[in-house]
C-alpha positions as CSV (number, residue, x, y, z in Angstrom):
1,M,-22.7,-88.0,92.0
2,E,-23.8,-84.4,91.6
3,E,-21.5,-81.9,93.3
4,V,-22.0,-78.2,94.1
5,K,-19.9,-75.4,95.3
6,L,-21.3,-73.3,98.1
7,L,-20.2,-70.3,96.2
8,S,-23.1,-70.7,93.9
9,T,-25.9,-70.4,96.5
10,N,-27.3,-67.3,98.2
11,Q,-30.0,-68.1,100.7
12,E,-30.2,-66.0,103.8
13,G,-28.6,-67.6,106.8
14,E,-26.5,-69.9,104.7
15,I,-22.8,-70.4,105.0
16,Q,-20.9,-69.6,101.9
17,Y,-17.5,-71.0,100.9
18,T,-15.6,-68.3,99.0
19,N,-12.2,-66.6,98.6
20,I,-13.6,-63.2,97.5
21,T,-12.5,-61.5,100.7
22,K,-9.0,-63.0,100.6
23,R,-8.6,-62.0,97.0
24,L,-9.3,-58.4,98.0
25,D,-6.8,-58.6,100.9
26,N,-4.1,-60.2,98.7
27,L,-4.1,-57.5,96.1
28,N,-0.9,-55.5,95.8
29,W,-1.3,-51.7,96.0
30,S,-2.3,-50.3,92.7
31,K,-3.5,-47.0,91.0
32,W,-7.1,-48.2,91.6
33,H,-6.4,-48.2,95.4
34,T,-4.8,-44.8,95.1
35,K,-7.8,-43.4,93.3
36,T,-10.3,-45.0,95.7
37,T,-8.5,-43.6,98.8
38,I,-8.3,-40.2,97.2
39,V,-12.0,-40.2,96.6
40,L,-12.6,-41.3,100.2
41,G,-10.0,-38.9,101.6
42,V,-11.2,-35.9,99.7
43,G,-14.7,-36.5,100.8
44,W,-13.5,-36.9,104.4
45,A,-11.5,-33.6,104.1
46,L,-14.5,-31.7,102.8
47,D,-16.6,-33.0,105.7
48,A,-13.9,-31.7,108.0
49,F,-14.1,-28.4,106.2
50,E,-17.8,-28.1,106.9
51,T,-17.4,-29.2,110.5
52,S,-14.5,-26.8,111.2
53,I,-15.5,-23.7,109.2
54,L,-17.4,-22.0,112.0
55,S,-15.1,-23.0,114.9
56,S,-12.9,-19.9,114.7
57,V,-15.9,-17.5,114.2
58,L,-18.3,-18.7,116.9
59,N,-17.8,-15.6,118.9
60,L,-18.6,-13.5,115.8
61,I,-21.9,-15.3,115.4
62,K,-22.6,-14.9,119.1
63,E,-22.1,-11.2,118.9
64,D,-24.0,-10.8,115.6
65,F,-27.1,-12.4,117.1
66,N,-26.7,-10.6,120.4
67,V,-26.4,-13.7,122.5
68,T,-25.2,-12.8,126.0
69,S,-25.1,-16.2,127.8
70,V,-22.1,-18.4,127.0
71,T,-24.3,-21.5,127.8
72,E,-26.9,-20.4,125.3
73,A,-24.2,-19.7,122.7
74,S,-22.9,-23.2,123.3
75,L,-26.0,-24.4,121.6
76,M,-24.3,-23.6,118.3
77,T,-22.0,-26.5,118.9
78,S,-24.5,-28.8,120.6
79,V,-27.1,-28.7,117.8
80,W,-24.4,-29.9,115.5
81,L,-24.0,-32.9,117.6
82,I,-27.7,-33.6,117.8
83,G,-27.9,-33.5,114.0
84,G,-24.9,-35.8,113.8
85,M,-26.6,-38.3,116.2
86,V,-29.7,-38.5,113.9
87,G,-27.7,-38.6,110.7
88,A,-25.3,-41.3,111.8
89,I,-28.2,-43.8,112.3
90,F,-31.0,-42.8,110.0
91,F,-29.9,-40.6,107.2
92,G,-26.6,-41.8,105.7
93,W,-28.3,-42.2,102.4
94,V,-29.3,-38.5,102.1
95,G,-25.8,-37.3,103.2
96,D,-24.4,-35.1,100.6
97,R,-27.8,-34.3,99.0
98,A,-29.0,-32.7,102.3
99,Y,-26.2,-30.7,103.7
100,S,-25.4,-28.7,100.6
101,L,-28.9,-27.1,100.8
102,F,-28.9,-26.6,104.6
103,T,-25.4,-25.1,104.6
104,L,-26.6,-22.4,102.3
105,L,-29.7,-21.8,104.4
106,T,-27.5,-21.6,107.6
107,S,-25.5,-18.7,106.0
108,L,-28.8,-16.9,105.4
109,S,-30.2,-17.3,108.9
110,P,-32.2,-14.2,109.9
111,N,-31.9,-15.0,113.7
112,F,-30.2,-17.2,116.2
113,Y,-32.9,-19.9,116.4
114,M,-33.2,-20.3,112.7
115,F,-29.4,-20.6,112.6
116,L,-29.6,-23.4,115.2
117,I,-32.2,-25.3,113.2
118,F,-30.3,-25.1,109.8
119,R,-27.0,-26.0,111.5
120,C,-28.6,-29.1,113.0
121,L,-30.0,-30.2,109.7
122,T,-26.6,-29.6,108.0
123,S,-25.0,-32.0,110.5
124,V,-27.6,-34.7,109.7
125,G,-26.1,-35.0,106.2
126,V,-22.4,-34.7,107.3
127,A,-22.8,-37.5,109.9
128,G,-23.9,-40.0,107.3
129,E,-20.5,-39.6,105.7
130,Y,-18.6,-40.8,108.9
131,S,-20.2,-44.3,108.8
132,A,-19.8,-44.6,105.0
133,V,-16.2,-43.6,104.8
134,T,-15.0,-45.6,107.8
135,S,-16.7,-48.7,106.5
136,S,-15.4,-48.2,102.9
137,I,-11.8,-47.8,104.1
138,A,-11.9,-51.1,106.0
139,E,-13.6,-53.0,103.2
140,F,-11.5,-52.0,100.2
141,V,-8.0,-51.6,101.6
142,P,-5.8,-54.7,101.8
143,S,-5.3,-55.9,105.4
144,K,-1.6,-55.2,105.5
145,H,-2.3,-51.5,104.8
146,R,-5.7,-51.1,106.6
147,G,-4.5,-49.8,109.9
148,K,-2.1,-47.2,108.6
149,L,-4.3,-46.0,105.8
150,S,-7.4,-45.8,108.0
151,V,-5.6,-43.5,110.3
152,L,-4.0,-41.5,107.5
153,I,-7.2,-41.0,105.5
154,Q,-9.1,-39.8,108.5
155,G,-6.4,-37.4,109.8
156,I,-3.7,-36.1,107.6
157,Q,-2.3,-35.2,104.2
158,I,1.0,-37.0,103.9
159,R,3.3,-38.6,101.3
160,F,2.5,-42.2,102.1
161,V,4.8,-44.8,100.7
162,C,4.0,-48.5,100.6
163,S,5.4,-50.6,97.7
164,E,4.3,-48.8,94.5
165,L,2.2,-46.1,96.2
166,K,3.6,-42.6,96.4
167,N,0.6,-40.3,96.5
168,V,-0.7,-37.4,98.5
169,L,-3.8,-38.1,100.4
170,G,-6.2,-35.3,101.3
171,T,-8.0,-36.0,104.5
172,W,-9.6,-34.6,107.7
173,G,-6.6,-32.6,108.8
174,V,-6.4,-30.9,105.5
175,G,-10.1,-29.9,105.5
176,A,-9.8,-28.5,109.0
177,L,-6.6,-26.6,108.1
178,A,-8.2,-25.1,105.0
179,A,-11.4,-24.1,106.8
180,N,-9.4,-22.1,109.5
181,A,-7.0,-20.6,106.9
182,I,-9.9,-19.4,104.7
183,N,-11.4,-17.6,107.7
184,I,-8.2,-15.4,108.1
185,P,-8.8,-13.2,105.0
186,L,-12.6,-13.2,105.6
187,V,-12.3,-11.9,109.2
188,D,-9.6,-9.5,108.2
189,N,-11.4,-7.9,105.2
190,L,-15.1,-8.3,105.8
191,P,-17.5,-7.0,108.4
192,P,-18.0,-9.6,111.2
193,H,-21.7,-10.2,110.3
194,V,-20.7,-10.9,106.7
195,A,-17.5,-12.8,107.3
196,W,-19.1,-15.8,109.1
197,R,-21.9,-16.0,106.6
198,V,-19.5,-16.2,103.6
199,A,-17.5,-18.8,105.5
200,C,-20.6,-20.9,106.1
201,S,-21.8,-20.8,102.5
202,L,-18.4,-22.2,101.3
203,G,-19.4,-25.6,102.8
204,A,-22.1,-26.1,100.2
205,F,-19.6,-26.2,97.3
206,A,-17.6,-28.9,99.2
207,S,-20.7,-31.1,99.6
208,I,-21.5,-30.9,95.8
209,F,-18.0,-32.3,95.0
210,T,-18.4,-35.1,97.6
211,L,-21.7,-36.1,96.0
212,F,-20.1,-36.3,92.6
213,A,-17.0,-38.2,93.7
214,R,-18.9,-40.9,95.5
215,R,-20.5,-42.1,92.2
216,F,-17.2,-43.6,91.1
217,L,-16.9,-46.1,94.0
218,P,-18.1,-49.7,93.5
219,E,-20.4,-51.4,96.0
220,S,-18.6,-53.2,98.7
221,P,-18.1,-57.0,97.8
222,R,-18.1,-57.8,101.5
223,W,-21.5,-56.2,102.0
224,L,-22.8,-58.0,98.9
225,L,-21.6,-61.3,100.3
226,S,-23.3,-60.6,103.6
227,K,-26.6,-60.1,101.7
228,G,-26.2,-63.3,99.7
229,R,-25.5,-61.5,96.4
230,I,-22.6,-63.8,95.6
231,D,-22.5,-63.3,91.8
232,E,-22.5,-59.5,92.1
233,A,-19.7,-59.7,94.7
234,E,-17.7,-61.9,92.3
235,N,-18.2,-59.5,89.4
236,V,-17.1,-56.5,91.5
237,V,-13.9,-58.3,92.6
238,K,-13.1,-59.4,89.1
239,N,-13.5,-55.8,87.9
240,I,-11.3,-54.5,90.7
241,E,-8.6,-57.2,89.8
242,V,-8.7,-56.1,86.2
243,L,-8.4,-52.4,87.2
244,C,-5.5,-53.3,89.4
245,F,-3.9,-55.3,86.5
246,Q,-3.9,-58.4,88.7
247,P,-6.5,-60.7,87.1
248,N,-7.0,-63.9,89.2
249,N,-9.6,-66.6,88.8
250,G,-9.1,-67.5,92.5
251,D,-7.9,-71.0,92.0
252,N,-4.6,-70.4,93.8
253,I,-6.2,-68.6,96.8
254,E,-7.5,-70.5,99.8
255,K,-11.2,-70.3,100.5
256,S,-12.9,-69.6,103.8
257,L,-16.5,-69.5,105.1
258,F,-18.7,-66.5,105.1
259,S,-22.2,-66.3,106.7
260,V,-25.0,-64.8,104.7
261,G,-26.9,-62.3,106.8
262,E,-30.6,-61.6,106.6
263,N,-32.0,-58.5,104.9
264,A,-33.0,-57.3,108.3
265,S,-34.9,-54.1,109.2
266,F,-33.1,-51.3,111.0
267,L,-34.6,-52.2,114.3
268,T,-33.6,-55.8,113.9
269,Q,-30.1,-54.7,113.2
270,I,-30.0,-52.6,116.4
271,Y,-31.4,-55.6,118.3
272,T,-28.7,-57.9,116.8
273,L,-26.0,-55.5,117.7
274,W,-26.9,-55.4,121.4
275,K,-27.8,-59.0,121.7
276,T,-24.9,-60.6,119.7
277,F,-22.1,-58.1,119.9
278,P,-22.7,-56.3,123.3
279,L,-19.0,-55.9,124.1
280,Q,-18.1,-54.6,120.7
281,I,-20.9,-52.0,120.6
282,L,-20.2,-50.8,124.1
283,F,-16.5,-50.4,123.3
284,A,-17.2,-48.5,120.1
285,C,-19.7,-46.2,121.8
286,T,-17.2,-45.5,124.6
287,L,-14.5,-44.6,122.2
288,D,-16.8,-42.2,120.3
289,L,-18.3,-40.7,123.4
290,S,-14.9,-40.0,124.8
291,Q,-13.6,-38.5,121.6
292,A,-16.7,-36.4,120.8
293,F,-17.1,-35.0,124.4
294,G,-13.5,-34.1,124.6
295,G,-13.1,-32.7,121.2
296,Y,-16.3,-30.7,120.8
297,G,-16.2,-29.6,124.5
298,M,-12.7,-28.3,124.0
299,S,-13.4,-26.5,120.7
300,N,-16.4,-24.7,122.2
301,F,-14.6,-23.9,125.5
302,M,-11.7,-22.4,123.6
303,S,-13.8,-20.4,121.1
304,L,-16.3,-18.9,123.5
305,I,-14.5,-18.7,126.8
306,I,-10.7,-18.9,126.6
307,L,-9.6,-17.2,123.4
308,P,-11.8,-14.1,123.6
309,N,-10.1,-13.2,126.9
310,I,-6.5,-13.6,125.5
311,V,-6.4,-13.4,121.7
312,K,-7.7,-10.6,119.5
313,E,-10.8,-11.4,117.6
314,S,-9.1,-11.1,114.2
315,D,-6.3,-13.5,115.4
316,I,-8.6,-16.4,116.4
317,P,-8.6,-18.0,112.9
318,R,-4.8,-17.7,112.9
319,F,-4.7,-19.5,116.3
320,Y,-6.8,-22.4,115.0
321,T,-4.8,-22.6,111.7
322,I,-1.6,-23.1,113.7
323,A,-3.3,-25.7,115.9
324,S,-4.6,-27.5,112.8
325,L,-1.0,-28.1,111.8
326,A,-0.6,-30.3,114.8
327,T,-2.9,-32.9,113.1
328,F,-0.2,-33.8,110.7
329,P,2.5,-35.1,113.2
330,G,-0.2,-36.4,115.5
331,I,-1.9,-38.6,112.9
332,G,1.5,-39.4,111.3
333,L,2.7,-40.8,114.7
334,A,-0.4,-42.9,115.1
335,A,-0.1,-44.2,111.6
336,L,3.4,-45.3,112.2
337,L,2.7,-46.9,115.6
338,I,-0.7,-48.6,115.1
339,D,0.7,-51.6,113.2
340,Y,4.0,-51.5,115.1
341,I,3.0,-51.6,118.8
342,G,-0.6,-52.5,118.0
343,R,-4.0,-51.1,118.8
344,K,-4.2,-52.4,122.4
345,K,-1.2,-50.4,123.5
346,L,-1.6,-47.3,121.3
347,L,-5.2,-46.6,122.3
348,P,-4.7,-46.0,126.1
349,L,-1.4,-44.3,125.5
350,S,-2.8,-41.7,123.1
351,Y,-5.9,-41.0,125.2
352,T,-3.8,-40.6,128.3
353,L,-1.6,-38.1,126.6
354,A,-4.6,-36.2,125.3
355,A,-6.0,-36.0,128.9
356,I,-2.7,-34.7,130.3
357,S,-2.1,-32.2,127.5
358,C,-5.7,-30.9,128.0
359,L,-4.9,-30.0,131.7
360,M,-1.6,-28.3,130.6
361,I,-3.6,-25.6,128.7
362,Y,-4.8,-24.1,132.0
363,P,-1.4,-22.8,133.2
364,S,-1.0,-21.1,129.8
365,Y,-4.4,-19.5,130.3
366,T,-3.5,-18.2,133.8
367,K,-0.4,-16.5,132.3
368,K,-2.6,-14.6,129.8
369,S,0.1,-15.3,127.2
370,S,-1.2,-15.9,123.6
371,S,2.1,-17.5,122.6
372,S,2.1,-19.9,125.6
373,L,-1.6,-20.7,124.9
374,T,-0.9,-21.4,121.2
375,L,2.0,-23.8,122.1
376,S,0.0,-25.7,124.8
377,F,-3.1,-26.0,122.5
378,F,-0.8,-27.2,119.6
379,V,0.5,-30.0,121.9
380,F,-3.1,-30.9,122.9
381,S,-4.2,-31.0,119.2
382,L,-1.3,-33.3,118.4
383,F,-2.2,-35.9,121.0
384,Y,-5.9,-35.5,120.5
385,S,-5.6,-36.2,116.7
386,S,-3.5,-39.2,117.6
387,S,-6.2,-40.5,119.9
388,W,-9.2,-40.2,117.6
389,G,-7.2,-41.4,114.6
390,T,-6.5,-44.6,116.5
391,G,-10.1,-44.9,117.7
392,Y,-11.7,-44.4,114.4
393,S,-9.5,-47.0,112.7
394,M,-10.7,-49.6,115.3
395,Y,-14.4,-49.2,114.7
396,S,-14.5,-51.0,111.4
397,E,-12.5,-53.9,112.8
398,I,-14.8,-55.0,115.6
399,F,-18.1,-55.5,113.6
400,P,-18.9,-58.1,111.0
401,T,-19.7,-56.9,107.5
402,F,-23.5,-57.3,107.5
403,I,-23.9,-54.9,110.4
404,R,-20.7,-52.8,110.3
405,S,-22.2,-49.6,109.0
406,T,-25.0,-49.8,111.6
407,G,-22.5,-50.5,114.4
408,I,-20.4,-47.6,113.4
409,G,-23.4,-45.4,113.1
410,M,-24.6,-46.4,116.6
411,A,-21.2,-45.6,118.0
412,V,-21.2,-42.2,116.3
413,C,-24.8,-41.6,117.5
414,V,-23.8,-42.2,121.2
415,G,-20.7,-40.1,120.8
416,R,-22.7,-37.2,119.3
417,L,-25.2,-37.4,122.2
418,G,-22.3,-37.1,124.6
419,G,-20.8,-34.3,122.5
420,F,-24.2,-32.4,122.7
421,F,-23.8,-32.1,126.5
422,A,-20.1,-31.2,126.4
423,P,-20.4,-27.6,125.4
424,L,-23.4,-27.0,127.7
425,L,-21.8,-28.6,130.7
426,T,-18.4,-26.9,130.4
427,S,-20.1,-23.5,129.9
428,Y,-22.4,-24.2,132.9
429,I,-19.4,-25.0,135.1
430,F,-17.7,-21.9,133.9
431,E,-20.6,-19.5,134.5
432,K,-21.6,-21.1,137.8
433,G,-18.1,-20.4,139.1
434,D,-16.5,-21.6,142.3
435,E,-17.4,-20.9,145.9
436,N,-15.8,-17.4,145.7
437,G,-18.0,-16.4,142.7
438,T,-15.0,-16.6,140.3
439,K,-15.5,-18.1,136.9
440,N,-14.5,-21.7,137.0
441,V,-12.1,-22.2,134.0
442,F,-10.1,-25.1,135.6
443,G,-13.3,-27.1,136.2
444,G,-14.0,-27.0,132.5
445,F,-10.6,-28.5,131.7
446,I,-11.0,-31.1,134.4
447,L,-14.3,-32.3,132.9
448,I,-13.0,-32.5,129.4
449,S,-9.9,-34.4,130.6
450,S,-11.9,-36.9,132.5
451,F,-13.8,-38.0,129.4
452,F,-10.5,-38.8,127.7
453,L,-9.7,-41.1,130.6
454,I,-13.0,-43.1,130.1
455,T,-11.4,-44.7,127.0
456,V,-8.3,-45.5,129.0
457,I,-10.5,-47.4,131.4
458,A,-12.4,-49.1,128.6
459,A,-9.1,-50.2,127.0
460,I,-8.3,-52.5,130.0
461,P,-11.0,-55.1,129.3
462,F,-10.4,-54.7,125.6
463,A,-6.7,-55.6,126.2
464,Y,-7.9,-59.0,127.6
465,Y,-10.9,-59.9,125.5
466,G,-10.6,-57.8,122.3
467,T,-8.8,-58.9,119.2
468,E,-5.5,-57.3,118.2
469,A,-6.2,-56.5,114.5
470,K,-2.6,-55.8,113.6
471,G,-2.0,-57.5,110.3
472,L,-5.2,-59.5,110.4
473,S,-7.8,-59.7,107.6
474,L,-11.1,-57.9,108.3
475,E,-12.9,-61.2,108.8
476,S,-10.3,-62.5,111.3
477,A,-10.3,-59.2,113.2
478,C,-14.1,-59.3,113.6
479,E,-14.0,-63.0,114.4
480,E,-17.0,-63.0,112.1
481,V,-17.0,-66.7,111.3
482,R,-16.3,-68.0,114.8
483,C,-19.0,-65.8,116.4
484,S,-21.6,-67.0,114.0
485,F,-21.3,-70.8,114.3
486,D,-22.1,-73.4,116.9
487,E,-20.0,-76.5,117.7
488,Q,-21.5,-78.7,115.0
489,E,-21.0,-75.9,112.4
490,R,-17.4,-75.5,113.5
491,N,-16.9,-79.2,112.8
492,D,-18.2,-78.6,109.3
493,I,-15.8,-75.8,108.9
494,E,-12.9,-78.1,109.5
495,L,-14.2,-80.5,106.9
496,L,-14.6,-77.7,104.3
497,D,-11.2,-76.4,105.1
498,R,-9.9,-79.7,103.6
499,R,-12.3,-79.9,100.6
500,E,-13.2,-77.2,98.1
501,V,-16.1,-79.1,96.5
502,I,-18.2,-81.5,98.5
503,P,-21.1,-83.9,97.7
504,L,-24.7,-82.7,98.3
505,E,-25.4,-85.5,100.8
506,N,-22.4,-84.5,102.9
507,L,-23.5,-81.0,103.6
508,T,-25.2,-82.1,106.9
509,S,-26.0,-79.1,109.2
510,L,-24.4,-76.7,106.7
511,N,-27.4,-76.9,104.4
512,N,-29.8,-76.7,107.3
513,S,-28.3,-73.6,108.9
């Protein structure tokens, strides 16, 4: 009787029986994992550098281009979000190739409107990195380290110890810190109209390095599996096992089922997301909307409204440099707690603290004390970094492999759309003022804080219906297999769990799926 292993087939829609994903999860930490996370982390840090480099000099740009309205000046932040929305969905593949060129063009902008156009196009390239890095972290890192490392690589440089790993990871917090620190000597020693242009041009060099580093990463075995490219996935895993000095033919590792996705068009993937995974995509979009509105709204509000009234122009980069240091304890705290108390508890806790600390900045503003303002914004930055670090680590755990990048991209897209309106709305509330004609600073803080609380509300249904991914493999966290099969197919799963090789005539509905 002829027998076959499902591992050898690769038709679309077919159910594969393989242990490739478990072999990835079962690997002990090695130098290969360290090198991979460094590549991802450095790229993430350089993206942070590009995103943050102009935050502390927005007021200089506003004055250089003679922009008098705060709402109009807020377009500098808003166009960045529009570019991010487009790039997250459509242009991940041009990422680093695009934004190195447009970063240079931004620094050479002859007027305000050309600046807005080039800044928007720069963001198109940067946004593609968000989806790629978040997916790669989830798909290459063993499940027992995924939560901690996902938070760490997106937020902090820290000496991270797990088994044999003792390595310094460069990530988002480092990039933001470097960007603000570099602006200090530039603002101190160069004319204002030159300082911001030099700062802007530095982002181009960061993008060139990112483009070079990405060439050393292998294709994701999980993505190859989802496309039915079984042999390629097997070869990639074998190479990784050799590089990790842990060769394994897979005979001693339990196999599980994996559904081969179709090579669907972009629009088909979007339709699949909303039809098949509506709760997951709504939850992810809510997280990113809350994070982007709160973060970019606060950054713009501080740079154009709060700081110019309290802090000297030359001290604004120093203010942001100190605030950037808060990322380290904030993300470190999230990394320690995410696999200890779990995502379901940490998410609402961190966003609640971010909302409260946002409101606590207002009393410092009314005192007109730079030291008090620095302290309160440091506390906010700590809890804010904790909240988005937790949120980003969850994106990759709620979508199956074949549609993960699209799902994350859609969430980033919605978040950036919300972030686009944040600077404009907060500036509008400020300039409109209250009933006495006084500029409404407190209203801006109220609006920003309320968006953090949206995630707290969304966390309630997630606590009941979502999957707690603490310690789970990526496939288990996504419930990928269970969501894909009907009752008859689940009966076949039970059969296959007991038999590694099955006769052709016993495949039943499995071969017809």
